[in-house]
Structure formats: C-alpha cells, structure tokens
C-alpha positions in Angstrom: 7.6 20.1 -133.1 9.5 22.0 -135.9 7.5 23.9 -138.6 5.8 21.2 -140.6 6.3 21.1 -144.4 3.8 18.2 -145.0 0.5 17.4 -143.4 -1.2 14.3 -144.5 -4.7 13.5 -143.6 -6.8 10.3 -143.4 -10.4 10.9 -144.9 -13.2 9.1 -143.3 -13.4 9.9 -139.6 -10.8 12.6 -139.8 -11.9 15.2 -142.5 -15.4 13.8 -143.3 -18.2 12.1 -141.4 -19.2 9.4 -144.0 -20.4 6.6 -141.7 -24.2 6.9 -142.5 -23.8 6.9 -146.2 -21.4 3.9 -146.0 -23.9 2.1 -143.8 -26.8 2.7 -146.1 -24.9 1.4 -149.0 -23.8 -1.7 -147.2 -27.3 -2.5 -146.1 -28.6 -1.9 -149.6 -26.0 -4.4 -150.7 -27.1 -6.9 -148.0 -30.7 -6.5 -149.1 -29.7 -7.7 -152.6 -28.2 -10.8 -150.9 -31.5 -11.1 -148.9 -29.7 -10.3 -145.7 -31.1 -8.3 -142.9 -29.8 -4.7 -142.3 -26.9 -4.1 -139.7 -27.0 -1.4 -137.2 -24.9 1.8 -138.1 -22.6 1.2 -135.0 -21.9 -2.4 -136.4 -21.0 -1.2 -139.7 -18.9 1.7 -138.3 -16.8 -1.0 -136.6 -16.0 -2.5 -140.0 -14.6 0.8 -141.5 -11.0 1.7 -141.9 -9.2 -1.1 -143.7 -10.7 -0.5 -147.2 -13.8 -1.6 -149.0 -12.9 -5.4 -149.4 -12.3 -5.7 -145.7 -15.5 -3.8 -145.0 -17.4 -6.3 -147.3 -15.8 -9.3 -145.8 -16.9 -8.2 -142.4 -20.5 -7.2 -143.6 -20.8 -10.4 -145.5 -19.5 -13.0 -143.0 -19.3 -16.5 -144.5 -19.0 -15.4 -148.1 -16.2 -17.0 -150.2 -13.6 -14.8 -151.6 -15.1 -14.9 -155.1 -18.5 -13.9 -153.7 -16.9 -10.9 -151.9 -15.2 -9.9 -155.1 -18.6 -10.0 -156.9 -20.2 -8.1 -154.0 -17.5 -5.5 -154.2 -18.4 -4.8 -158.0 -22.0 -4.3 -157.0 -21.2 -2.2 -153.9 -19.2 0.5 -155.6 -22.0 1.9 -157.7 -24.3 1.7 -154.9 -22.1 3.8 -152.8 -21.3 6.3 -155.5 -25.0 7.0 -155.7 -25.0 7.8 -152.0 -21.6 9.6 -151.6 -22.9 13.0 -150.5 -26.4 12.1 -149.2 -25.4 12.7 -145.6 -21.6 13.0 -145.8 -20.3 16.2 -144.4 -17.0 17.8 -143.2 -16.7 17.7 -139.5 -17.0 20.9 -137.8 -13.6 22.9 -137.9 -12.3 21.2 -141.0 -13.1 23.9 -143.5 -11.5 26.7 -141.4 -8.6 24.5 -140.4 -7.7 23.7 -143.9 -7.8 27.2 -145.0 -5.5 28.2 -142.1 -3.0 25.2 -142.8 -2.8 25.7 -146.6 -0.1 28.3 -146.8 2.9 28.6 -149.2 5.8 26.3 -148.1 3.5 23.7 -146.7 2.0 20.6 -148.6 -1.4 19.1 -147.6 -2.2 15.7 -148.9 -4.9 12.9 -148.4 -4.0 9.2 -147.8 -7.0 7.1 -147.3 -8.1 3.4 -147.6 -11.2 4.5 -149.4 -10.9 4.0 -153.2 -9.5 6.9 -155.0 -12.5 8.0 -157.4 -15.1 8.3 -154.5 -12.6 10.0 -152.3 -11.9 12.7 -154.9 -15.6 13.0 -155.7 -16.5 13.7 -152.0 -13.5 16.1 -151.6 -14.8 18.0 -154.8 -18.4 17.9 -153.7 -17.6 19.4 -150.4 -15.3 22.1 -151.7 -12.2 20.6 -150.1 -10.2 19.2 -153.0 -8.5 22.7 -153.7 -6.4 22.4 -150.5 -4.7 19.1 -151.4 -1.6 18.8 -153.6 -2.1 15.0 -153.8 -4.9 12.5 -152.9 -4.1 8.8 -152.8 -6.7 6.1 -152.1 -6.7 2.6 -151.2 -6.2 1.4 -154.8 -3.4 3.8 -155.5 -0.7 1.4 -154.3 -0.3 -2.3 -154.0 -0.8 -2.3 -150.2 -3.1 -0.1 -148.1 -2.5 1.6 -144.8 -0.9 0.7 -142.4 1.6 -0.1 -145.1 3.9 3.0 -145.3 4.3 3.0 -149.0 1.7 5.8 -149.6 3.1 8.0 -146.9 6.6 7.5 -148.0 5.6 8.4 -151.5 4.0 11.6 -150.3 7.2 12.5 -148.4 9.3 12.0 -151.6 6.9 14.2 -153.7 6.9 17.0 -151.2 10.7 16.7 -150.6 9.8 16.5 -146.9 11.8 14.8 -144.1 10.1 12.6 -141.4 10.7 15.4 -138.8 8.8 17.8 -141.1 5.8 15.6 -141.6 2.7 15.0 -139.6 0.0 12.3 -140.3 -3.4 13.2 -139.0 -6.0 10.4 -138.6 -8.6 8.9 -136.2 -7.6 5.1 -135.8 -5.1 2.6 -134.8 -4.6 2.0 -138.5 -3.5 5.6 -138.9 -1.1 5.6 -135.9 0.5 2.4 -137.2 0.9 3.9 -140.6 2.7 6.9 -139.2 4.9 4.7 -137.0 5.9 2.5 -139.9 6.9 5.6 -142.0 8.7 7.1 -139.1 6.6 10.3 -138.9 4.7 12.0 -136.1 1.0 11.3 -135.6 -1.9 13.4 -134.5 -5.2 11.5 -133.8 -8.6 13.3 -133.6 -10.9 12.4 -130.8 -14.2 12.9 -132.7 -13.8 10.1 -135.4 -15.9 7.2 -136.5 -15.0 5.1 -133.4 -13.6 7.7 -130.9 -13.7 5.1 -128.1 -10.9 3.1 -129.8 -8.6 6.1 -129.7 -8.5 6.6 -125.9 -6.0 3.8 -125.3 -3.7 4.8 -128.2 -0.5 6.8 -127.7 -0.1 9.2 -130.6 2.2 12.3 -130.4 -0.8 14.7 -130.3 -4.4 14.6 -130.0 -7.0 17.3 -131.0 -10.7 17.4 -130.5 -11.0 20.1 -133.3 -8.9 20.2 -136.3 -8.4 24.0 -136.0 -6.1 23.1 -133.1 -3.6 21.7 -135.6 -2.3 25.1 -136.3 -0.7 25.4 -133.0 1.1 22.1 -133.6 2.5 22.5 -137.1 3.8 26.1 -136.9 3.6 28.8 -139.6 4.9 26.7 -142.4 
C-alpha cells in the first residue's frame, strides 16, 4: 500500500497482553457478589466490547441497574491491578520506535476506558509514541462504530488510503471497514483462534513486520 500517514492501534490484545489482570479484577468483583471465579479463557472471550459488555457477560442474569453498580465497583478494582501482569507483547517496543517517524501519526483507539488506557501506556513507557489516545468513553459509541477512527483521520489530516488500523479481533476489522480504511490483524492477540477465519488486508505475527507494510512515512 502507499506510504501510511496514520497508523491507529487497538490496545488490549494488540499492543498489550492484559487479559490476566482483567480476569483477576473480574473475579475479585464476582467474589464481592459471592460468585465463583471464572476461568481465564472464559473471561478472555468476554473482552473487546468495553467494560459494560464485559461485566454483562461476567455477571449473567444481573439487571441493568446492578451491572451499572458493578461497573462502579469494578473500575477501582481494575485500576489497582492495571500493571500487575500486563506487558507489551514481544516486538511492540521496537516496532513503535521504528514506526514513529516524522510525517506519520500513531494513535490508539480502544474500547477500554480512557484513564486506565493512558495509565497503562505511561506505565509501560509507550505513551510517548502516540499523538492521540481515545478510549471507550471518549465518544458516544464504541468500536465498531467508526466515529473514533474518523475523528483520528480528521485530526491527522489523513485520507482513508493513507491510514491503517491495527487490531486483533472482528470488532477491529469491522471498525476499519466502517471507516473505509485498511486493516491489519495480529495473530497473537487475546483470542487468536477467532482471527483465522477473518479476511483483513494484512496479517502479522509480530508488530515489527508492520514497517514493511506502511512504508517509510
């Protein structure tokens, strides 16, 4: 593809491996409601559509009001655990250093709330590479709604053909398609088995391979 002016990344499952900390936080929440813990793989399958969807899935049968109450309890639990086990995936640090060049904008668009997203990026030393970070509470609608991605295009003055969205799920692919931009899916994310049947424009098993896709900037 032509040299890419804007590269937008999903966070969980793409840049960071955060599933274990999310699972521990969810199970701590369930314990407060006197519910048994869930396996890591089960909670992993709930990740990707934002915190409220995560909690709806983790607390089946709860009324909407109870899920809202649980949401307020969950957030401080998760903030305490943000960086217990969460790490950047192998290859992410050198990849971002190589991709972060004059003339190219890097950004993050995640369904995770904005505050913990920034705290994680700062804690892992990644925040410096991103001109903008938007979370699941930054816009009225979350991914796969294209509003966040379109906003980033406008801010970077980038065309759809100059933009690449990088993620690890069907939600990310749908977001890219809804915004009319190309998509690259990583094959190492939170649920890599779900990516096999998808048809993105590109796939990589290591983020360092993005450099050969996006050009020199």
